[in-house]
C-alpha positions in Angstrom: -60.8 -49.9 17.2 -57.7 -51.7 18.6 -55.6 -53.4 15.8 -58.2 -51.9 13.2 -56.6 -50.7 9.9 -57.6 -47.4 8.2 -57.9 -47.7 4.5 -60.8 -45.8 3.4 -62.8 -43.4 5.6 -65.6 -46.1 5.4 -63.7 -48.4 7.4 -64.6 -46.4 10.2 -68.1 -45.6 11.2 -69.7 -42.1 12.0 -69.4 -42.9 15.8 -65.7 -44.2 15.5 -64.7 -41.1 13.8 -66.1 -38.5 16.2 -64.4 -40.7 18.9 -61.1 -40.0 17.1 -62.2 -36.3 17.1 -63.0 -36.2 20.8 -59.7 -37.9 21.6 -57.8 -35.4 19.1 -59.3 -32.6 21.3 -57.7 -34.3 24.3 -54.4 -34.3 22.6 -54.7 -30.8 21.9 -54.6 -29.8 25.3 -51.7 -32.1 26.2 -49.7 -33.1 23.1 -46.6 -34.1 24.9 -46.7 -37.6 26.4 -45.1 -40.7 26.8 -47.9 -43.3 26.1 -46.1 -44.7 22.8 -42.4 -45.2 24.3 -42.8 -48.8 24.1 -43.9 -48.7 20.5 -42.2 -48.5 17.0 -44.3 -47.1 14.1 -43.2 -47.6 10.5 -43.4 -44.4 8.1 -43.7 -46.2 4.4 -43.7 -43.3 1.9 -43.1 -44.5 -1.7 -44.3 -40.9 -2.9 -43.3 -37.5 -1.9 -44.8 -36.2 1.1 -44.2 -32.8 3.7 -47.1 -32.3 6.0 -48.7 -35.9 6.3 -45.2 -37.5 6.9 -43.8 -34.8 9.0 -47.1 -34.7 11.2 -47.3 -38.5 11.6 -43.7 -38.6 12.7 -44.3 -35.1 14.8 -47.2 -37.1 16.5 -45.0 -40.1 17.4 -42.1 -38.2 18.6 -44.5 -36.0 21.0 -45.7 -39.3 22.5 -42.3 -40.7 23.1 -42.5 -43.4 20.2 -39.8 -44.3 17.6 -40.1 -44.1 13.9 -38.6 -46.2 11.2 -39.0 -46.3 7.4 -38.3 -44.3 4.4 -39.3 -40.7 2.5 -38.8 -42.2 -0.8 -38.7 -45.6 -2.6 -35.5 -44.9 -4.3 -33.5 -45.5 -1.2 -35.0 -48.9 -0.5 -35.0 -52.7 -1.8 -38.1 -51.4 -3.9 -35.4 -50.0 -6.4 -34.1 -53.6 -6.5 -37.3 -55.1 -7.6 -38.8 -56.0 -4.3 -42.7 -56.4 -4.2 -44.7 -54.6 -2.2 -45.9 -57.8 -0.3 -42.2 -58.5 0.5 -41.7 -55.2 1.9 -44.8 -55.0 4.0 -44.2 -58.6 5.5 -40.7 -57.6 6.3 -41.2 -54.1 7.9 -44.4 -55.5 10.0 -41.6 -57.6 11.7 -39.9 -54.4 12.8 -42.9 -52.4 14.1 -46.2 -52.4 15.8 -48.1 -50.3 13.0 -47.4 -49.2 9.4 -48.4 -45.7 8.1 -47.9 -45.8 4.1 -48.2 -44.0 1.1 -48.1 -45.4 -2.2 -49.0 -43.8 -5.8 -50.9 -46.8 -6.6 -54.7 -47.1 -6.0 -55.5 -50.0 -4.0 -52.1 -50.6 -2.6 -53.2 -49.7 0.9 -55.9 -52.3 0.8 -53.6 -54.8 -0.2 -51.0 -54.0 2.5 -53.9 -54.1 5.1 -54.8 -57.5 4.0 -51.3 -59.1 4.1 -50.1 -57.3 7.1 -50.0 -58.8 10.5 -49.8 -55.3 12.1 -52.4 -52.4 11.4 -51.9 -50.3 8.5 -53.0 -46.6 8.1 -53.3 -45.4 4.6 -51.5 -41.9 4.1 -52.8 -41.6 0.5 -53.1 -44.3 -2.3 -52.7 -42.5 -5.6 -56.1 -40.5 -6.6 -58.1 -42.8 -4.5 -58.4 -42.1 -0.6 -56.6 -40.2 2.0 -58.4 -40.9 5.3 -56.3 -39.3 7.9 -56.6 -36.0 5.9 -60.2 -36.3 6.0 -60.3 -36.8 10.1 -58.2 -33.8 10.5 -60.7 -31.6 7.8 -63.4 -33.0 10.0 -61.8 -31.8 13.2 -60.9 -28.6 11.6 -64.6 -27.9 10.4 -66.0 -28.7 13.7 -63.7 -26.6 15.4 -64.2 -23.4 13.4 -68.1 -23.9 13.0 -69.0 -25.7 16.3 -70.6 -28.6 14.5 -70.4 -30.9 11.5 -74.3 -30.6 10.6 -76.1 -28.8 8.3 -73.1 -26.9 6.8 -72.6 -25.7 3.0 -69.2 -26.8 2.0 -67.5 -25.5 -1.2 -64.8 -27.6 -2.8 -62.6 -26.1 -5.5 -60.2 -27.4 -7.8 -59.3 -30.8 -8.7 -62.1 -32.7 -7.8 -61.3 -35.6 -10.2 -58.0 -36.8 -8.8 -58.2 -35.0 -5.4 -58.2 -38.0 -3.0 -58.6 -35.5 -0.2 -62.0 -34.5 -1.9 -63.3 -38.0 -2.5 -62.6 -39.0 1.5 -64.3 -35.9 2.8 -67.1 -36.0 0.6 -68.0 -39.6 2.0 -67.2 -38.6 5.4 -69.7 -35.3 5.1 -72.4 -37.2 3.5 -73.1 -38.4 7.5 -73.9 -34.8 8.3 -76.4 -33.6 6.0 -74.3 -31.3 4.1 -75.0 -29.3 1.3 -72.1 -29.7 -1.4 -71.1 -27.0 -3.7 -68.6 -28.7 -6.4 -66.6 -26.1 -8.4 -64.2 -27.4 -11.0 -63.2 -27.2 -14.5 -65.6 -29.6 -16.6 -62.6 -32.0 -17.3 -62.1 -32.5 -13.4 -65.8 -32.9 -12.1 -66.3 -35.1 -9.1 -66.4 -38.6 -10.1 -69.6 -40.4 -10.5 -68.4 -43.0 -8.0 -68.0 -40.4 -5.4 -71.0 -38.4 -6.1 -72.9 -41.8 -5.7 -72.5 -41.3 -1.9 -74.3 -37.8 -2.1 -77.2 -39.2 -4.0 -77.7 -42.2 -1.7 -77.8 -40.2 1.5 -80.3 -38.0 -0.6 -78.2 -34.8 -0.3 -78.1 -31.5 -2.3 -75.2 -30.8 -4.3 -74.7 -27.9 -6.8 -72.0 -28.1 -9.6 -70.1 -24.8 -10.9 -67.5 -23.9 -13.2 -66.9 -20.4 -11.5 -66.0 -20.1 -7.8 -67.5 -16.5 -7.5 -70.9 -17.9 -7.4 -70.5 -20.3 -4.2 -68.7 -17.9 -1.8 -71.8 -15.9 -0.6 -73.3 -19.4 0.7 -70.4 -21.5 2.0 -69.5 -21.9 5.4 -66.3 -23.6 4.5 -64.4 -23.1 1.2 -62.1 -26.2 0.8 -59.4 -25.2 -2.0 -57.3 -27.8 -3.7 -54.4 -27.2 -6.2 -54.6 -28.6 -9.7 -52.3 -31.7 -9.2 -49.4 -31.6 -12.0 -48.7 -35.4 -11.0 -52.1 -36.9 -12.0 -52.0 -35.5 -15.4 -50.9 -38.0 -18.1 -51.0 -35.0 -20.6 -48.8 -32.0 -20.0 -50.7 -29.7 -22.4 -53.9 -30.6 -20.5 -52.3 -29.4 -17.1 -50.6 -26.3 -18.7 -54.3 -25.3 -20.0 -56.3 -25.5 -16.7 -53.5 -24.9 -13.9 -54.3 -21.5 -13.2 -58.0 -21.3 -13.4 -59.0 -20.6 -9.8 -57.1 -17.9 -7.4 -58.6 -16.7 -4.3 -57.7 -13.2 -3.4 -58.2 -11.7 0.1 -60.9 -9.2 -1.2 -62.9 -12.1 -2.9 -63.8 -13.2 0.7 -64.4 -9.8 2.2 -68.3 -10.3 2.1 -68.5 -13.9 3.2 -70.2 -15.2 6.3 -68.7 -14.5 9.8 -68.2 -18.2 10.2 -66.6 -18.6 6.7 -63.4 -20.4 6.7 -60.8 -21.3 4.1 -59.3 -24.8 4.3 -56.4 -26.4 2.0 -54.9 -29.9 2.4 -51.7 -28.1 1.1 -49.3 -27.7 -0.7 -50.8 -24.9 -2.3 -49.2 -23.6 -5.7 -50.9 -20.4 -6.7 -54.5 -21.1 -6.2 -54.5 -19.2 -2.7 -53.0 -15.6 -3.0 -50.5 -14.9 0.1 -52.6 -11.8 1.0 -55.0 -14.3 2.2 -53.0 -15.6 5.0 -53.3 -12.5 7.1 -57.3 -12.8 6.9 -58.9 -14.1 9.8 -60.8 -16.4 7.7 -57.6 -18.2 6.4 -57.3 -21.4 8.3 -55.2 -23.9 6.5 -52.0 -23.5 8.5 -54.1 -24.5 11.8 -55.7 -27.0 9.9 -52.1 -28.8 9.1 -51.2 -28.6 13.0 -54.6 -30.3 13.8 -53.3 -33.1 11.6 -50.7 -33.8 14.7 -53.7 -34.3 16.9 -55.5 -36.2 15.0 -53.1 -38.5 14.0 -51.9 -38.7 17.8 -55.6 -39.9 18.5 -55.7 -42.3 15.6 -52.6 -44.2 16.5 -53.3 -44.5 20.0 -56.9 -46.1 19.4 -55.4 -48.2 16.9 -52.8 -49.4 19.5 -55.3 -50.0 22.1 -53.9 -47.2 24.5 -56.9 -44.8 24.3 
């Protein structure tokens, strides 16, 4: 995987994905090392981010590396009209690897094709978010002991949710049964559903969340994303359609866990946080270990 960019989760085979998870397990046991002390990582976030940006920076810092970059495009030459091409070619001179989030779908692929150093896609619009997928796989495997033959319920914004799109594609490698819960307007796109059909896997679609809770091993909640809606009235109409409370998960399976890529708005009540079945904050921590594993692999250290 040395020098191999990660733009789509499909860029890495099932075997390569599992290798990243295994290396992440090693980093979880020993997260502070000095193996990146000779490396500079560029962090280019053209779109706001908290967990993804900070977990990447935490991963680099814990391994002794250095981070350069920006957290919003308004403070850069992009505001002056500089093209993405010129930004990437310039920043590549200063770094060994580029981590980029950009609101334009396809921007990460373009960056990887022109950059002389590897590029990691930290989210490109409503398209994909492959590093989130890897940490989700790590979290699922850690809580369930396996990735095979699980019932995965996905709730909320399945149309614009890039975390959902990448995760569905990855889980098609593991004989997953999908339970897809969303408003009709936010159903999983056909282009993503195609991956399920090609693998001849089972999926069910719902508009009500209660129906899936008794069957699920993992409940993957997502927020309705205001920033993806061109019509604010449409967002206001469906923004509160799903809300998970602690009493709703009382009779779920013993191995049942609630995941969420965060940030949450009000789709998970705070009273769920104290439940042993809530796993979303541990899931966020897992992102550090997975991103350490990914960067170490791409740089040829692991």
